[in-house]
C-alpha positions in Angstrom: 14.6 -23.4 31.1 14.1 -19.6 31.4 12.2 -19.5 28.2 10.0 -22.4 29.3 9.1 -20.6 32.6 8.5 -17.3 30.8 6.2 -19.1 28.3 4.2 -20.8 31.2 4.0 -17.5 33.0 2.6 -15.7 29.9 0.1 -18.6 29.3 -1.0 -18.3 33.0 -1.5 -14.5 32.6 -3.6 -15.0 29.4 -5.7 -17.7 31.1 -6.4 -15.5 34.1 -7.3 -12.5 31.8 -9.6 -14.7 29.7 -11.3 -16.2 32.8 -11.8 -12.8 34.3 -13.4 -11.4 31.2 -15.6 -14.4 30.6 -16.7 -15.3 34.1 -15.4 -12.7 36.5 -13.7 -13.1 39.8 -15.9 -10.9 42.1 -18.9 -12.6 43.6 -22.2 -11.2 42.6 -24.3 -10.2 45.6 -27.6 -9.7 43.7 -28.9 -11.1 40.5 -28.6 -8.8 37.5 -32.4 -8.3 37.3 -32.8 -7.6 41.0 -33.5 -3.9 40.4 -36.3 -4.7 38.0 -37.8 -7.2 40.5 -37.4 -4.7 43.4 -39.1 -2.0 41.4 -41.9 -4.3 40.4 -42.5 -5.1 44.0 -42.3 -1.5 44.9 -44.8 -0.5 42.3 -47.2 -3.3 43.5 -46.8 -2.4 47.2 -47.1 1.4 46.8 -49.8 0.9 44.2 -48.2 3.6 42.1 -50.4 4.7 39.2 -49.6 5.0 35.6 -51.0 6.9 32.7 -51.6 5.6 29.3 -50.1 7.9 26.7 -50.0 7.7 22.9 -46.6 8.7 21.7 -46.4 11.6 19.2 -43.6 12.6 16.9 -40.7 14.1 19.0 -41.7 12.4 22.2 -39.1 10.7 24.4 -39.4 8.8 27.6 -38.2 11.8 29.6 -40.4 14.3 27.8 -43.5 12.2 28.3 -42.7 11.6 31.9 -42.2 15.3 32.5 -45.7 15.9 30.8 -47.3 13.3 33.0 -45.6 14.4 36.3 -45.7 18.0 37.4 -43.0 17.4 40.0 -39.5 16.1 39.2 -39.4 13.5 42.1 -37.7 10.8 40.0 -34.4 9.7 38.6 -33.6 8.7 35.1 -32.5 5.2 36.1 -35.6 4.8 38.2 -37.8 6.1 35.4 -36.2 3.6 33.0 -36.7 0.7 35.4 -40.3 1.7 36.2 -41.1 2.0 32.4 -39.7 -1.5 31.8 -41.8 -2.9 34.7 -45.0 -1.3 33.4 -44.3 -2.2 29.8 -42.6 -5.7 29.8 -40.6 -6.5 26.7 -40.5 -2.9 25.5 -37.2 -1.0 25.2 -37.7 2.5 26.5 -35.2 3.8 24.0 -37.3 2.5 21.0 -40.8 3.7 21.8 -42.8 4.0 18.6 -45.0 6.9 17.3 -48.7 6.1 17.5 -48.4 3.3 20.1 -49.8 3.6 23.6 -47.6 2.9 26.6 -47.9 3.1 30.4 -45.9 5.9 31.9 -45.4 5.9 35.7 -46.9 8.7 37.8 -44.8 9.6 40.8 -46.2 10.8 44.1 -45.4 14.3 45.1 -43.2 14.5 48.2 
């Protein structure tokens, strides 16, 4: 009987771990894409501007954003989200040389 209960307990633990990894147990308060939607609305409401820039060899998202903006009033996560909103379907980590993208211009505070 002890072996049977131990086996049931182990199966219960495995089920709980698998359920937690697959679905999760904590309720999600915001959808996963809420930040992107919020940033899209923020850009539309503030009418933030962007600058078209053709990527050159050695350019990264951060280096181009620093060229476009004289002040550093932005965070890296905000910059990534804003880039994704301005360039839908484009991964900021895989920008290509010779292509033109929209880079956000941040207001000076």
